[in-house]
KOLGU-4560 file (N, C-alpha, C; in nm, 3 decimals, padded with zeros to 5 digits):
<recs>
<n_xx: 07.046 n_yy: 02.338 n_zz: 05.720 ca_xx: 07.029 ca_yy: 02.273 ca_zz: 05.592 c_xx: 07.017 c_yy: 02.123 c_zz: 05.616 mol: A seq: 1 type: UNK>
<n_xx: 06.908 n_yy: 02.063 n_zz: 05.569 ca_xx: 06.882 ca_yy: 01.921 ca_zz: 05.594 c_xx: 06.954 c_yy: 01.833 c_zz: 05.493 mol: A seq: 2 type: UNK>
<n_xx: 06.974 n_yy: 01.711 n_zz: 05.534 ca_xx: 07.036 ca_yy: 01.615 ca_zz: 05.444 c_xx: 06.929 c_yy: 01.542 c_zz: 05.364 mol: A seq: 3 type: UNK>
<n_xx: 06.968 n_yy: 01.491 n_zz: 05.251 ca_xx: 06.875 ca_yy: 01.419 ca_zz: 05.165 c_xx: 06.852 c_yy: 01.280 c_zz: 05.222 mol: A seq: 4 type: UNK>
<n_xx: 06.732 n_yy: 01.234 n_zz: 05.214 ca_xx: 06.701 ca_yy: 01.100 ca_zz: 05.263 c_xx: 06.710 c_yy: 01.000 c_zz: 05.149 mol: A seq: 5 type: UNK>
<n_xx: 06.707 n_yy: 00.873 n_zz: 05.186 ca_xx: 06.714 ca_yy: 00.767 ca_zz: 05.086 c_xx: 06.594 c_yy: 00.772 c_zz: 04.992 mol: A seq: 6 type: UNK>
<n_xx: 06.480 n_yy: 00.809 n_zz: 05.044 ca_xx: 06.359 ca_yy: 00.818 ca_zz: 04.962 c_xx: 06.376 c_yy: 00.925 c_zz: 04.855 mol: A seq: 7 type: UNK>
<n_xx: 06.436 n_yy: 01.038 n_zz: 04.890 ca_xx: 06.456 ca_yy: 01.145 ca_zz: 04.793 c_xx: 06.561 c_yy: 01.110 c_zz: 04.689 mol: A seq: 8 type: UNK>
<n_xx: 06.657 n_yy: 01.027 n_zz: 04.726 ca_xx: 06.763 ca_yy: 00.989 ca_zz: 04.633 c_xx: 06.730 c_yy: 00.862 c_zz: 04.554 mol: A seq: 9 type: UNK>
<n_xx: 06.618 n_yy: 00.800 n_zz: 04.583 ca_xx: 06.580 ca_yy: 00.675 ca_zz: 04.516 c_xx: 06.581 c_yy: 00.683 c_zz: 04.364 mol: A seq: 10 type: UNK>
<n_xx: 06.516 n_yy: 00.784 n_zz: 04.303 ca_xx: 06.518 ca_yy: 00.792 ca_zz: 04.156 c_xx: 06.659 c_yy: 00.812 c_zz: 04.100 mol: A seq: 11 type: UNK>
<n_xx: 06.742 n_yy: 00.886 n_zz: 04.169 ca_xx: 06.880 ca_yy: 00.907 ca_zz: 04.121 c_xx: 06.958 c_yy: 00.776 c_zz: 04.125 mol: A seq: 12 type: UNK>
<n_xx: 06.942 n_yy: 00.699 n_zz: 04.232 ca_xx: 07.010 ca_yy: 00.569 ca_zz: 04.241 c_xx: 06.958 c_yy: 00.473 c_zz: 04.135 mol: A seq: 13 type: UNK>
<n_xx: 06.829 n_yy: 00.476 n_zz: 04.108 ca_xx: 06.771 ca_yy: 00.390 ca_zz: 04.004 c_xx: 06.827 c_yy: 00.426 c_zz: 03.867 mol: A seq: 14 type: UNK>
<n_xx: 06.840 n_yy: 00.555 n_zz: 03.839 ca_xx: 06.895 ca_yy: 00.598 ca_zz: 03.710 c_xx: 07.040 c_yy: 00.554 c_zz: 03.694 mol: A seq: 15 type: UNK>
<n_xx: 07.116 n_yy: 00.563 n_zz: 03.801 ca_xx: 07.256 ca_yy: 00.520 ca_zz: 03.794 c_xx: 07.265 c_yy: 00.370 c_zz: 03.772 mol: A seq: 16 type: UNK>
<n_xx: 07.179 n_yy: 00.293 n_zz: 03.840 ca_xx: 07.179 ca_yy: 00.148 ca_zz: 03.822 c_xx: 07.142 c_yy: 00.111 c_zz: 03.679 mol: A seq: 17 type: UNK>
<n_xx: 07.043 n_yy: 00.177 n_zz: 03.622 ca_xx: 07.003 ca_yy: 00.148 ca_zz: 03.483 c_xx: 07.116 c_yy: 00.183 c_zz: 03.389 mol: A seq: 18 type: UNK>
<n_xx: 07.180 n_yy: 00.296 n_zz: 03.410 ca_xx: 07.290 ca_yy: 00.338 ca_zz: 03.323 c_xx: 07.407 c_yy: 00.240 c_zz: 03.331 mol: A seq: 19 type: UNK>
<n_xx: 07.442 n_yy: 00.198 n_zz: 03.451 ca_xx: 07.552 ca_yy: 00.103 ca_zz: 03.467 c_xx: 07.517 c_yy: -00.032 c_zz: 03.406 mol: A seq: 20 type: UNK>
<n_xx: 07.392 n_yy: -00.075 n_zz: 03.421 ca_xx: 07.350 ca_yy: -00.200 ca_zz: 03.360 c_xx: 07.357 c_yy: -00.192 c_zz: 03.208 mol: A seq: 21 type: UNK>
<n_xx: 07.316 n_yy: -00.079 n_zz: 03.152 ca_xx: 07.322 ca_yy: -00.062 ca_zz: 03.007 c_xx: 07.466 c_yy: -00.062 c_zz: 02.956 mol: A seq: 22 type: UNK>
<n_xx: 07.553 n_yy: 00.006 n_zz: 03.026 ca_xx: 07.694 ca_yy: 00.007 ca_zz: 02.986 c_xx: 07.752 c_yy: -00.133 c_zz: 02.996 mol: A seq: 23 type: UNK>
<n_xx: 07.719 n_yy: -00.205 n_zz: 03.102 ca_xx: 07.765 ca_yy: -00.343 ca_zz: 03.116 c_xx: 07.713 c_yy: -00.431 c_zz: 03.004 mol: A seq: 24 type: UNK>
<n_xx: 07.586 n_yy: -00.414 n_zz: 02.967 ca_xx: 07.528 ca_yy: -00.491 ca_zz: 02.857 c_xx: 07.599 c_yy: -00.459 c_zz: 02.726 mol: A seq: 25 type: UNK>
<n_xx: 07.628 n_yy: -00.332 n_zz: 02.702 ca_xx: 07.698 ca_yy: -00.295 ca_zz: 02.578 c_xx: 07.837 c_yy: -00.355 c_zz: 02.571 mol: A seq: 26 type: UNK>
<n_xx: 07.910 n_yy: -00.353 n_zz: 02.683 ca_xx: 08.042 ca_yy: -00.415 ca_zz: 02.684 c_xx: 08.033 c_yy: -00.567 c_zz: 02.666 mol: A seq: 27 type: UNK>
<n_xx: 07.934 n_yy: -00.630 n_zz: 02.726 ca_xx: 07.916 ca_yy: -00.774 ca_zz: 02.709 c_xx: 07.886 c_yy: -00.808 c_zz: 02.563 mol: A seq: 28 type: UNK>
<n_xx: 07.796 n_yy: -00.733 n_zz: 02.500 ca_xx: 07.766 ca_yy: -00.756 ca_zz: 02.359 c_xx: 07.888 c_yy: -00.733 c_zz: 02.271 mol: A seq: 29 type: UNK>
<n_xx: 07.965 n_yy: -00.633 n_zz: 02.302 ca_xx: 08.087 ca_yy: -00.607 ca_zz: 02.224 c_xx: 08.186 c_yy: -00.722 c_zz: 02.240 mol: A seq: 30 type: UNK>
<n_xx: 08.201 n_yy: -00.772 n_zz: 02.362 ca_xx: 08.291 ca_yy: -00.885 ca_zz: 02.386 c_xx: 08.247 c_yy: -01.010 c_zz: 02.313 mol: A seq: 31 type: UNK>
<n_xx: 08.116 n_yy: -01.037 n_zz: 02.317 ca_xx: 08.064 ca_yy: -01.154 ca_zz: 02.245 c_xx: 08.085 c_yy: -01.137 c_zz: 02.095 mol: A seq: 32 type: UNK>
<n_xx: 08.062 n_yy: -01.018 n_zz: 02.043 ca_xx: 08.080 ca_yy: -00.995 ca_zz: 01.900 c_xx: 08.226 c_yy: -01.013 c_zz: 01.859 mol: A seq: 33 type: UNK>
<n_xx: 08.319 n_yy: -00.962 n_zz: 01.939 ca_xx: 08.460 ca_yy: -00.979 ca_zz: 01.907 c_xx: 08.501 c_yy: -01.126 c_zz: 01.915 mol: A seq: 34 type: UNK>
<n_xx: 08.452 n_yy: -01.197 n_zz: 02.018 ca_xx: 08.485 ca_yy: -01.338 ca_zz: 02.032 c_xx: 08.435 c_yy: -01.416 c_zz: 01.910 mol: A seq: 35 type: UNK>
<n_xx: 08.312 n_yy: -01.390 n_zz: 01.870 ca_xx: 08.255 ca_yy: -01.461 ca_zz: 01.756 c_xx: 08.331 c_yy: -01.428 c_zz: 01.628 mol: A seq: 36 type: UNK>
<n_xx: 08.367 n_yy: -01.303 n_zz: 01.610 ca_xx: 08.441 ca_yy: -01.262 ca_zz: 01.492 c_xx: 08.576 c_yy: -01.332 c_zz: 01.485 mol: A seq: 37 type: UNK>
<n_xx: 08.647 n_yy: -01.334 n_zz: 01.597 ca_xx: 08.778 ca_yy: -01.401 ca_zz: 01.599 c_xx: 08.765 c_yy: -01.550 c_zz: 01.574 mol: A seq: 38 type: UNK>
<n_xx: 08.664 n_yy: -01.614 n_zz: 01.632 ca_xx: 08.644 ca_yy: -01.757 ca_zz: 01.612 c_xx: 08.616 c_yy: -01.788 c_zz: 01.465 mol: A seq: 39 type: UNK>
<n_xx: 08.540 n_yy: -01.705 n_zz: 01.398 ca_xx: 08.507 ca_yy: -01.729 ca_zz: 01.258 c_xx: 08.622 c_yy: -01.695 c_zz: 01.164 mol: A seq: 40 type: UNK>
<n_xx: 08.705 n_yy: -01.600 n_zz: 01.201 ca_xx: 08.812 ca_yy: -01.555 ca_zz: 01.112 c_xx: 08.939 c_yy: -01.638 c_zz: 01.123 mol: A seq: 41 type: UNK>
<n_xx: 08.950 n_yy: -01.723 n_zz: 01.223 ca_xx: 09.072 ca_yy: -01.805 ca_zz: 01.239 c_xx: 09.099 c_yy: -01.893 c_zz: 01.118 mol: A seq: 42 type: UNK>
<n_xx: 08.997 n_yy: -01.942 n_zz: 01.053 ca_xx: 09.014 ca_yy: -02.034 ca_zz: 00.942 c_xx: 09.034 c_yy: -01.963 c_zz: 00.808 mol: A seq: 43 type: UNK>
<n_xx: 09.034 n_yy: -01.833 n_zz: 00.807 ca_xx: 09.044 ca_yy: -01.761 ca_zz: 00.679 c_xx: 09.187 c_yy: -01.718 c_zz: 00.644 mol: A seq: 44 type: UNK>
<n_xx: 09.284 n_yy: -01.771 n_zz: 00.713 ca_xx: 09.422 ca_yy: -01.733 ca_zz: 00.686 c_xx: 09.485 c_yy: -01.827 c_zz: 00.584 mol: A seq: 45 type: UNK>
<n_xx: 09.424 n_yy: -01.836 n_zz: 00.468 ca_xx: 09.473 ca_yy: -01.923 ca_zz: 00.362 c_xx: 09.540 c_yy: -01.844 c_zz: 00.250 mol: A seq: 46 type: UNK>
<n_xx: 09.574 n_yy: -01.721 n_zz: 00.274 ca_xx: 09.641 ca_yy: -01.641 ca_zz: 00.174 c_xx: 09.545 c_yy: -01.551 c_zz: 00.098 mol: A seq: 47 type: UNK>
<n_xx: 09.600 n_yy: -01.473 n_zz: 00.004 ca_xx: 09.517 ca_yy: -01.375 ca_zz: -00.067 c_xx: 09.416 c_yy: -01.438 c_zz: -00.161 mol: A seq: 48 type: UNK>
<n_xx: 09.432 n_yy: -01.564 n_zz: -00.197 ca_xx: 09.339 ca_yy: -01.628 ca_zz: -00.289 c_xx: 09.224 c_yy: -01.698 c_zz: -00.219 mol: A seq: 49 type: UNK>
<n_xx: 09.216 n_yy: -01.686 n_zz: -00.089 ca_xx: 09.110 ca_yy: -01.758 ca_zz: -00.016 c_xx: 08.975 c_yy: -01.692 c_zz: -00.039 mol: A seq: 50 type: UNK>
<n_xx: 08.874 n_yy: -01.774 n_zz: -00.042 ca_xx: 08.738 ca_yy: -01.724 ca_zz: -00.065 c_xx: 08.683 c_yy: -01.664 c_zz: 00.065 mol: A seq: 51 type: UNK>
<n_xx: 08.609 n_yy: -01.556 n_zz: 00.052 ca_xx: 08.550 ca_yy: -01.492 ca_zz: 00.168 c_xx: 08.412 c_yy: -01.547 c_zz: 00.201 mol: A seq: 52 type: UNK>
<n_xx: 08.361 n_yy: -01.637 n_zz: 00.124 ca_xx: 08.230 ca_yy: -01.694 ca_zz: 00.150 c_xx: 08.122 c_yy: -01.622 c_zz: 00.072 mol: A seq: 53 type: UNK>
<n_xx: 07.998 n_yy: -01.656 n_zz: 00.104 ca_xx: 07.884 ca_yy: -01.598 ca_zz: 00.033 c_xx: 07.860 c_yy: -01.455 c_zz: 00.080 mol: A seq: 54 type: UNK>
<n_xx: 07.771 n_yy: -01.386 n_zz: 00.008 ca_xx: 07.736 ca_yy: -01.248 ca_zz: 00.044 c_xx: 07.669 c_yy: -01.244 c_zz: 00.181 mol: A seq: 55 type: UNK>
<n_xx: 07.584 n_yy: -01.343 n_zz: 00.209 ca_xx: 07.518 ca_yy: -01.348 ca_zz: 00.340 c_xx: 07.618 c_yy: -01.367 c_zz: 00.453 mol: A seq: 56 type: UNK>
<n_xx: 07.718 n_yy: -01.451 n_zz: 00.432 ca_xx: 07.822 ca_yy: -01.472 ca_zz: 00.532 c_xx: 07.901 c_yy: -01.342 c_zz: 00.556 mol: A seq: 57 type: UNK>
<n_xx: 07.940 n_yy: -01.277 n_zz: 00.447 ca_xx: 08.015 ca_yy: -01.153 ca_zz: 00.460 c_xx: 07.933 c_yy: -01.045 c_zz: 00.529 mol: A seq: 58 type: UNK>
<n_xx: 07.806 n_yy: -01.029 n_zz: 00.491 ca_xx: 07.720 ca_yy: -00.927 ca_zz: 00.552 c_xx: 07.699 c_yy: -00.955 c_zz: 00.701 mol: A seq: 59 type: UNK>
<n_xx: 07.677 n_yy: -01.081 n_zz: 00.736 ca_xx: 07.660 ca_yy: -01.117 ca_zz: 00.876 c_xx: 07.784 c_yy: -01.088 c_zz: 00.957 mol: A seq: 60 type: UNK>
<n_xx: 07.900 n_yy: -01.121 n_zz: 00.903 ca_xx: 08.026 ca_yy: -01.094 ca_zz: 00.971 c_xx: 08.051 c_yy: -00.944 c_zz: 00.983 mol: A seq: 61 type: UNK>
<n_xx: 08.015 n_yy: -00.869 n_zz: 00.881 ca_xx: 08.032 ca_yy: -00.724 ca_zz: 00.885 c_xx: 07.944 c_yy: -00.662 c_zz: 00.993 mol: A seq: 62 type: UNK>
<n_xx: 07.820 n_yy: -00.709 n_zz: 01.006 ca_xx: 07.730 ca_yy: -00.657 ca_zz: 01.109 c_xx: 07.786 c_yy: -00.684 c_zz: 01.248 mol: A seq: 63 type: UNK>
<n_xx: 07.837 n_yy: -00.804 n_zz: 01.271 ca_xx: 07.895 ca_yy: -00.837 ca_zz: 01.402 c_xx: 08.017 c_yy: -00.749 c_zz: 01.430 mol: A seq: 64 type: UNK>
<n_xx: 08.101 n_yy: -00.728 n_zz: 01.330 ca_xx: 08.219 ca_yy: -00.645 ca_zz: 01.348 c_xx: 08.180 c_yy: -00.501 c_zz: 01.378 mol: A seq: 65 type: UNK>
<n_xx: 08.082 n_yy: -00.448 n_zz: 01.309 ca_xx: 08.038 ca_yy: -00.311 ca_zz: 01.335 c_xx: 07.979 c_yy: -00.298 c_zz: 01.474 mol: A seq: 66 type: UNK>
<n_xx: 07.905 n_yy: -00.397 n_zz: 01.518 ca_xx: 07.849 ca_yy: -00.395 ca_zz: 01.654 c_xx: 07.961 c_yy: -00.396 c_zz: 01.757 mol: A seq: 67 type: UNK>
<n_xx: 08.063 n_yy: -00.476 n_zz: 01.734 ca_xx: 08.174 ca_yy: -00.483 ca_zz: 01.829 c_xx: 08.248 c_yy: -00.350 c_zz: 01.838 mol: A seq: 68 type: UNK>
<n_xx: 08.255 n_yy: -00.278 n_zz: 01.729 ca_xx: 08.326 ca_yy: -00.150 ca_zz: 01.732 c_xx: 08.238 c_yy: -00.036 c_zz: 01.782 mol: A seq: 69 type: UNK>
<n_xx: 08.110 n_yy: -00.039 n_zz: 01.753 ca_xx: 08.024 ca_yy: 00.075 ca_zz: 01.782 c_xx: 07.958 c_yy: 00.071 c_zz: 01.919 mol: A seq: 70 type: UNK>
<n_xx: 07.927 n_yy: -00.046 n_zz: 01.974 ca_xx: 07.856 ca_yy: -00.053 ca_zz: 02.101 c_xx: 07.931 c_yy: 00.015 c_zz: 02.216 mol: A seq: 71 type: UNK>
<n_xx: 08.062 n_yy: -00.006 n_zz: 02.232 ca_xx: 08.130 ca_yy: 00.062 ca_zz: 02.343 c_xx: 08.132 c_yy: 00.214 c_zz: 02.329 mol: A seq: 72 type: UNK>
<n_xx: 08.137 n_yy: 00.264 n_zz: 02.207 ca_xx: 08.143 ca_yy: 00.409 ca_zz: 02.191 c_xx: 08.006 c_yy: 00.476 c_zz: 02.196 mol: A seq: 73 type: UNK>
<n_xx: 07.899 n_yy: 00.399 n_zz: 02.183 ca_xx: 07.766 ca_yy: 00.458 ca_zz: 02.185 c_xx: 07.714 c_yy: 00.473 c_zz: 02.329 mol: A seq: 74 type: UNK>
<n_xx: 07.774 n_yy: 00.407 n_zz: 02.426 ca_xx: 07.723 ca_yy: 00.413 ca_zz: 02.563 c_xx: 07.722 c_yy: 00.555 c_zz: 02.621 mol: A seq: 75 type: UNK>
<n_xx: 07.825 n_yy: 00.640 n_zz: 02.599 ca_xx: 07.813 ca_yy: 00.777 ca_zz: 02.650 c_xx: 07.700 c_yy: 00.856 c_zz: 02.583 mol: A seq: 76 type: UNK>
<n_xx: 07.677 n_yy: 00.831 n_zz: 02.455 ca_xx: 07.568 ca_yy: 00.899 ca_zz: 02.386 c_xx: 07.433 c_yy: 00.856 c_zz: 02.441 mol: A seq: 77 type: UNK>
<n_xx: 07.418 n_yy: 00.728 n_zz: 02.466 ca_xx: 07.293 ca_yy: 00.678 ca_zz: 02.523 c_xx: 07.272 c_yy: 00.736 c_zz: 02.662 mol: A seq: 78 type: UNK>
<n_xx: 07.377 n_yy: 00.743 n_zz: 02.742 ca_xx: 07.365 ca_yy: 00.799 ca_zz: 02.876 c_xx: 07.325 c_yy: 00.947 c_zz: 02.870 mol: A seq: 79 type: UNK>
<n_xx: 07.385 n_yy: 01.021 n_zz: 02.779 ca_xx: 07.350 ca_yy: 01.162 ca_zz: 02.765 c_xx: 07.207 c_yy: 01.178 c_zz: 02.717 mol: A seq: 80 type: UNK>
<n_xx: 07.165 n_yy: 01.096 n_zz: 02.622 ca_xx: 07.028 ca_yy: 01.103 ca_zz: 02.572 c_xx: 06.928 c_yy: 01.076 c_zz: 02.684 mol: A seq: 81 type: UNK>
<n_xx: 06.955 n_yy: 00.972 n_zz: 02.762 ca_xx: 06.861 ca_yy: 00.940 ca_zz: 02.869 c_xx: 06.859 c_yy: 01.049 c_zz: 02.976 mol: A seq: 82 type: UNK>
<n_xx: 06.971 n_yy: 01.116 n_zz: 02.996 ca_xx: 06.976 ca_yy: 01.225 ca_zz: 03.093 c_xx: 06.900 c_yy: 01.348 c_zz: 03.043 mol: A seq: 83 type: UNK>
<n_xx: 06.904 n_yy: 01.372 n_zz: 02.912 ca_xx: 06.841 ca_yy: 01.491 ca_zz: 02.857 c_xx: 06.694 c_yy: 01.471 c_zz: 02.823 mol: A seq: 84 type: UNK>
<n_xx: 06.650 n_yy: 01.347 n_zz: 02.813 ca_xx: 06.510 ca_yy: 01.326 ca_zz: 02.775 c_xx: 06.417 c_yy: 01.367 c_zz: 02.887 mol: A seq: 85 type: UNK>
<n_xx: 06.301 n_yy: 01.412 n_zz: 02.851 ca_xx: 06.206 ca_yy: 01.464 ca_zz: 02.950 c_xx: 06.139 c_yy: 01.352 c_zz: 03.028 mol: A seq: 86 type: UNK>
<n_xx: 06.105 n_yy: 01.245 n_zz: 02.962 ca_xx: 06.039 ca_yy: 01.136 ca_zz: 03.031 c_xx: 06.142 c_yy: 01.050 c_zz: 03.100 mol: A seq: 87 type: UNK>
<n_xx: 06.125 n_yy: 01.032 n_zz: 03.226 ca_xx: 06.219 ca_yy: 00.952 ca_zz: 03.305 c_xx: 06.158 c_yy: 00.814 c_zz: 03.331 mol: A seq: 88 type: UNK>
<n_xx: 06.185 n_yy: 00.723 n_zz: 03.243 ca_xx: 06.140 ca_yy: 00.586 ca_zz: 03.261 c_xx: 06.261 c_yy: 00.495 c_zz: 03.261 mol: A seq: 89 type: UNK>
<n_xx: 06.249 n_yy: 00.376 n_zz: 03.318 ca_xx: 06.364 ca_yy: 00.284 ca_zz: 03.318 c_xx: 06.408 c_yy: 00.242 c_zz: 03.179 mol: A seq: 90 type: UNK>
<n_xx: 06.317 n_yy: 00.250 n_zz: 03.081 ca_xx: 06.351 ca_yy: 00.206 ca_zz: 02.946 c_xx: 06.394 c_yy: 00.320 c_zz: 02.854 mol: A seq: 91 type: UNK>
<n_xx: 06.404 n_yy: 00.442 n_zz: 02.906 ca_xx: 06.444 ca_yy: 00.556 ca_zz: 02.824 c_xx: 06.582 c_yy: 00.538 c_zz: 02.761 mol: A seq: 92 type: UNK>
<n_xx: 06.682 n_yy: 00.482 n_zz: 02.833 ca_xx: 06.812 ca_yy: 00.464 ca_zz: 02.768 c_xx: 06.810 c_yy: 00.366 c_zz: 02.651 mol: A seq: 93 type: UNK>
<n_xx: 06.713 n_yy: 00.276 n_zz: 02.648 ca_xx: 06.706 ca_yy: 00.178 ca_zz: 02.539 c_xx: 06.636 c_yy: 00.231 c_zz: 02.414 mol: A seq: 94 type: UNK>
<n_xx: 06.569 n_yy: 00.345 n_zz: 02.428 ca_xx: 06.491 ca_yy: 00.399 ca_zz: 02.316 c_xx: 06.582 c_yy: 00.443 c_zz: 02.201 mol: A seq: 95 type: UNK>
<n_xx: 06.689 n_yy: 00.513 n_zz: 02.232 ca_xx: 06.777 ca_yy: 00.564 ca_zz: 02.127 c_xx: 06.850 c_yy: 00.451 c_zz: 02.052 mol: A seq: 96 type: UNK>
<n_xx: 06.912 n_yy: 00.354 n_zz: 02.119 ca_xx: 06.976 ca_yy: 00.246 ca_zz: 02.043 c_xx: 06.876 c_yy: 00.163 c_zz: 01.963 mol: A seq: 97 type: UNK>
<n_xx: 06.755 n_yy: 00.146 n_zz: 02.015 ca_xx: 06.654 ca_yy: 00.069 ca_zz: 01.943 c_xx: 06.617 c_yy: 00.137 c_zz: 01.812 mol: A seq: 98 type: UNK>
<n_xx: 06.607 n_yy: 00.270 n_zz: 01.815 ca_xx: 06.574 ca_yy: 00.340 ca_zz: 01.690 c_xx: 06.690 c_yy: 00.336 c_zz: 01.593 mol: A seq: 99 type: UNK>
<n_xx: 06.812 n_yy: 00.330 n_zz: 01.643 ca_xx: 06.928 ca_yy: 00.323 ca_zz: 01.553 c_xx: 06.941 c_yy: 00.185 c_zz: 01.488 mol: A seq: 100 type: UNK>
<n_xx: 06.900 n_yy: 00.081 n_zz: 01.561 ca_xx: 06.914 ca_yy: -00.055 ca_zz: 01.509 c_xx: 06.799 c_yy: -00.095 c_zz: 01.417 mol: A seq: 101 type: UNK>
<n_xx: 06.687 n_yy: -00.021 n_zz: 01.424 ca_xx: 06.573 ca_yy: -00.060 ca_zz: 01.340 c_xx: 06.579 c_yy: 00.006 c_zz: 01.205 mol: A seq: 102 type: UNK>
</recs>
């Protein structure tokens, strides 16, 4: 029984690298979103009568908060989707999150 060569394992290594890069990107985006949320919310501790700002401010802050909570949990789903999809391209893992965000 022969051993696998580096040439035969090349696509598998590429898929692992893409998956790890995507997971790293998702964690980085989540960290940035949490940092930004905390920085913006520090000044809102003025009690129950404090104003929450305009609708645009609230909606923007809500989107950042949802991204911070959802990006880390979506990475296993993205990995599974890219593993199950028939077309094996480097951008296949990005297809599913892109359709969810649009």
